[in-house]
N, C-alpha and C positions, 0 to 999 in steps of 0.2 A: 477226651476224658483223661484225667490224670492217671499216671501209671500206678499200679499196685500189683506187683508180681504175684503175691500170695492169693489175692482175690481172682486175678485173671486165670491162674492155673486151676483154681477151684471152680471156675465157671460162675463166680458170684458177682462179677461185674458184667452186666448183660445189657443188651439192647431191649427195647420194649417187647413184651411177650405176645403182642398181637393186637391188643386193644388200641383203638385209635379214637381221637375226638371224644364224643360224648359217651361212647361205650365204656369208658373207664369209670364213669361217675354213676352212682346209684342215688335214686330219689325216693322219698317217702311213698309207701304203698306196696313195695315189693318185699318178698320174703327175705331176700339177701340183705336188704337195708335193715330190716327188723333184727336179723340175726347179728349183724355187725355192730349195731348200736348198743347191744346188750353189754352191760358191765358185770363184773363178778359180784359186785354188791347189788343184789336184785331189788333192794329197797330203793335204788336210784333209777330214774328213767329220764334220759335226755334225748332231745331230737335235734340233730345237726341239720343244717340246710341241705347238705348233700354229703355223700361218702365217696371217697376215692379208694377203691379196693386195690391197693398197690401190691405188685409182686416183684418190682425191680426199681432201680434208681431212676430210670426214665419216667416210669409212672409217677414217682414222687415229684420229679421236676414238673411234669404236666399238672399235677394237683396243686402245687404251690403257685404256678403261673395262673391257673384258673382262679385260685383264691385271691390273688393280687388283682386280677382283672375285675372280679365281682366285689372286691373290698370286703371279703369275708375273713374273720379271724380263723386261725387254724388250730385244731386240736389234734393230738397224735396219740394213737392207741396201738400198743403192741400186744399186751396181754389183758388190759382192762382191769387190773387189780388195785388201782389207786383207791384208798379208803374213801376219799371224797369225790371220786369220779371225775377228776380233772382231765382225763384222757378223752372224754366225750362231752362236748359242750353244746348247749342249745344255740341254734343259729349259726353254727360254725361249718367250716369245711373239715370234715373228719378224715384225716389221712390214716387209714386203717392198714396196719402192718402185720396182721395176724396170719396172712398167707405168705409173708416175706420171711421164709424160714430156712434158707440154705445155710449149710455149715460145712467146713472142711478142716480136718486135722492133718497137719503135716508132720510126719514122723521124724524127718530130719531136723527141723527147727523146734519141734515139740510145741508148736503154736496152734491155736484154734482161731480160725476165721469164721465169723458167724454173722448172720443178718439179725435184725432186732426182734423179729417175731419168734425166734427159736425159744421153745419152752424148756424150763430147767430139767424136767424129766427126760426129754429127748437128748439134751446136752449131756446129762450124766451118763445115759446109756451109751452114747457115742464115745465119750472120753474114757469111761471105765473099761470099755472093750479094748482100749489101747493101754490100759494100766496107768491112765493119767486122770487128773482131777483139776477142775477150776472151782475154787472155793466160792460158793454162792448160797442162796437160800435153800430151804427145804421143800417148799410147796411146788409140786411138779408142774402146775399150770401157769405159774408166773413166767412172764417173758423176760428174756435176758436183757433186752434193751432198757426197759424201765428200771429193773433192779440195779443194773450197773451204774446208770446215770445218777442215781440217788446215793450210791455207796455200795450196798450189797454185802450183807453179813450172814453168817450161818454157823453150822457146827464146826467148821474148819478155819474160821476167820482169825481166831486167836493164834493159831499155829502158822498160818500162811499169809494173813492179811485179807483185806476186803476184795470183793470182786473188782472194783474199780482200780485197785492197786495193781492188778494184773493186766489192765488195759494198756496196750502199747501203741495202738493206731486206730483212727476212726476216719470215716468219710461222712459228710453231712451235706444236705441241701439246705442252704441258709434262707433267711427271710427275703432275699432278693432272687431266689431261684437258682443260685450258683452252687456248684459243687466245691466243697472245701475239703482238703486232705490235711490231717494233722501233721504230716511230715513237712508241709509247707507253712503251717501256722501253729506254733507251739501252744498258743492260747487255747486252741480248740481241745487238745488233749487234756490240758490242765483243768479246763472247765468241765469236761465230761467225766472226770474222776470225782464225782460227788456233787456236781453243780446243779443237779436236778434235771428232769426231763420236761419237754414241752417249753423250753425257755429260748433256745438259740436257733433251732432248726429241726430237721428230721434226720436222725442218724440212719445211714443206709448200710453200714457194715462196720464191724469191730474186730480187731485182732488182739488176742490175749496170749500171755504166757500161761503155761499150765504147770502143775506140780505132779510129782510121782504120787499115785494114789496108794493109800494104805490097803493092805490085803483085807483087813477086817475093821469093823467099828465096834468098840466095846461100849456098852451102855448099861445103866442101872437106874431104876426109879425107886424113890423113897417117899413114903406117905405118912402123914400124921394120922393118929387114930384117937378120936375122942378127946381132943385138947380143948381147953377153955379158950376164950378170946385172948386172955393174957398169955396163955401157953403158946398160941399161934404167933403172937407178936414176938415172943422170945425166940421162937424157931426162926422167924424171918430175920431178926437181928443177927442171930448166930450164923445163919446161912451167908450173909454178907461177909462176915469174917472168914469163914471157910473158903468161900469162892474167891476172895481177894488173894489167897495164898496158892491157888491152883497153878500148876505149870501150864505153859502155852498149849500143849496138845489136848488138855482137858477143857471141855465146855460145860457150863452148867446153866440151868434155868430154874427159877423158883416160880411156881404157879399157885396163886391163891384162887380157889374156886369153891364156892359154898362154904362149908365148915372144914375144908381140907386144904392143907398145904402139900403140894407135890414138888419134889426136887428131882431134876434129871441131871445125871452125869453122863457124858459121852467122852470117848477118848480114841485117838487113832492108834493107841497102843493097847495092850491087853489090860483088862480090868484087874488082873492079878499083880500089876505093877505096884510098887510101894506108894507112889503119890496117890493113885486111885484108891488104894486100900486105906490110906490114912484119912482121906476125905470121907470114904464110906463109913469108917468106924466113928468118926466125929458126928456124922449125921445119925447113926444108930444110937450113939450116946445121948442125943437130944430126944430120943424116943420115937424116931421115925422107923418105919418097918419097910421091908423090901422082900420081894419074891426071888431075889437073886439077880446076878449079872448075866448078860448075854455078850458073846463075842461072835459076831455074825459076818459072813462075807460082805464086803462093802456095798455091792450093788443091791443085795437083798436088804441090808440094814437101812439104806437110805429110803427105800420104798415105805418103810414103816412111818416115815415123817412126811410123806407126799401130800397129805391133806385131802380135802374134798375137791373133786374135779369140777363140779357144777356150781353155778351161782347160788347164793343164799343171802338172806337178809341179815345185815349186821350193822353195827356202829362201833368202829374201832378208832382209837386215837393214840397219839404219842403220850406216854407218861413222863417223857423227858429223860435226860441223861443224868447220872448220879456219880459222884466220886466215891460214895460209900453210904452206909446206913445213916450217917449224919444228915443227909439230904431228906430223909424220911422220918427222922426222929421226931416224936411228938405228933406224927400224922398217921402212923401205921395203925393205931387203935381204931381210928375212924374209918380207915380204908377197910380193915378186917370186918368191922361192924356192917358196913354197907354191902360188902360182898356176901356176907352171911345172910343178910336179909333180902337179897335180890337175886333169885335164881336166874342164871343166864349171864351174870356179871362176872368178869374175870380180871384179875390184876396179875401181870407177869413181869418179871425182871430177868434179863439175860446178861451173861457175862460178855464183856468186850475185852479191851486191853491186849496184852501180848503183842503180836506182830502188828496189830492195828495201830498201836501207839507209836510204833517205830516206822510207820509207812512214810513214803516220800511226800514232799509238799504237793498238795493238790487242793481242789475246791472243797473237799470233805473237811469240815471244820471242827470235829469233835474228838480228835484222837486222844485227848487227855482224860477222857472219861472211861472207866472200866465197867460201867453198868448202864443198861438201857431199859426203860420201862415201857410197857404197853398196856392200855386199858381196853378191854374188849366187852362187847355185848352182843348176844345172839338170842333170837326169839323165834318161836314157832307160831305164836298167836299174834295177830296184828295189834290186839288190845294191850299187849305187853310192851310194845315198842316205846311209847312215850316215857314210861317210868324208867326203863333201862337207859334210854338216851340221857335223861336228866341225871342219872347216877354217874354215867361216864363223865359228863361235864362237871359234876360236883367233885369227883375224885381228882380230875385234872386241876380244878381250882384249888383243892386242898394241897396238892403237891407243890404248885407254884413253881414248876421248873422254868428256867429261863432259856435253855437250849434244847432243841428238838431235832429228831431225825427226819430228814426230808422225805423218806419213804414211808413215814408214819404221819401223814399230814392231818391237821385238824383245823376246821374253820374257826374254832374258838381260840386259837393261838393269836395273841396280840403281837404286833410287830413281827409277823411271821418271817419276813426276809432276814431280819437279824437273828431270830431264833434258829432258822435253818442253816444260815451261812456264816454267822458270826463275823470275825475279822476278815473273812474272804469276800464279804459282800461288795465292797467297793470295786475290787478287780472284776468280779463277776458282772457288775453293772456296766463296766466299760466294755467287757467282751460282748454282753448282750447288745449294746448300742452298735458295736461293729458288725455283728452278724445279722441282727434283726432291727435295723434302725427305725422301722415303721411299726414295731411291736405287733407284727401280724401273728406271732405265736404267743397267745395270751389265754389265761384262764383265771379262775378265782384267786389262785395264789401264785401267779406267774411272776417272774423276776422283771423288774422295770429297768430300762437302761438309763444311763446318765447323759 
């Protein structure tokens, strides 16, 4: 096994944990099989041919070897939060990494070594106890592996960069069952910084740089009250202008839900700072109201955004990347109308830019865009599903974005490989062919080699 001092000292490069032969593999009919095939999107139900419940690198190698022998495609699940459920596929060998959750923080190097099944909530708890931070998403149940491989953004990405920008080293079991270390192959690290999961192999461990954590997180919500459709459109347009001028430490999101526009501002500095106050005043001048700002200890503040821990039915999709309001001009009126008329339908735009735009060269292809949209639909009654699904598809078609975030996949995106990877596609296809020449890692929107 290739050397990796950080992992060895952490006990994260291990021999098999005791399962041998068929005892590693689960088959339909058992409770554990049913539990592990469950996706976060409870509206989706997939049945793999078998599940390998992996807890270490040796387990992963055994699973890949078994899949090759049986000629089964491989799907890889760490947290199972993929919008379209690509981490669990019918008839596949499901390599389940949900129990593969070791991590170690080294105080000397200030680096985190983690296995792919580590959940974001646990990661934040560990690092914040050391006064450190890895910029990542906000939902606590999302696994670090899938988030990182698609890019990984959240409240701190504008200030520090994407999660994948902090990735410094990885180990992977490739499509031939071999262990690859990114220290020995620079293509692997480049591809894992935004090249998507389930494409090249099974990532077994990751090493990250970390940042000094802020002591507090400042936050304030602003909401519209009783605006007409035209008024809501004007607020959205103005928000783009305000958000484009925010300094890197301030993140903002605009959420259109029902007849209300909500704007969130967060900052790693106090809300009493001049930049935050200028933005707050401009939002209030638009007629938005607020209950005031909060400056909360960082660990407590992040829990406010942890989201729902258990599966639920939904249909979410990328709304695409935007350079500014000009990408939505002439379309916002129809989006507002559809959201108003369909309870459960949400349109959200988040700020990017800042350190993301200055990041190192990697497979992540969208650094030039300062905004990212997401279309969401949630329902409680099954009879509401079809109408909401149709509305999400309709809004996506209205927007007509050409570039999309890999971690917000949609089966309705035409030419998805180009949309996700842009100019990076050709190199990614070559890397795919090198690590997985027989395309054993495949799913509905997997990358194809050249």
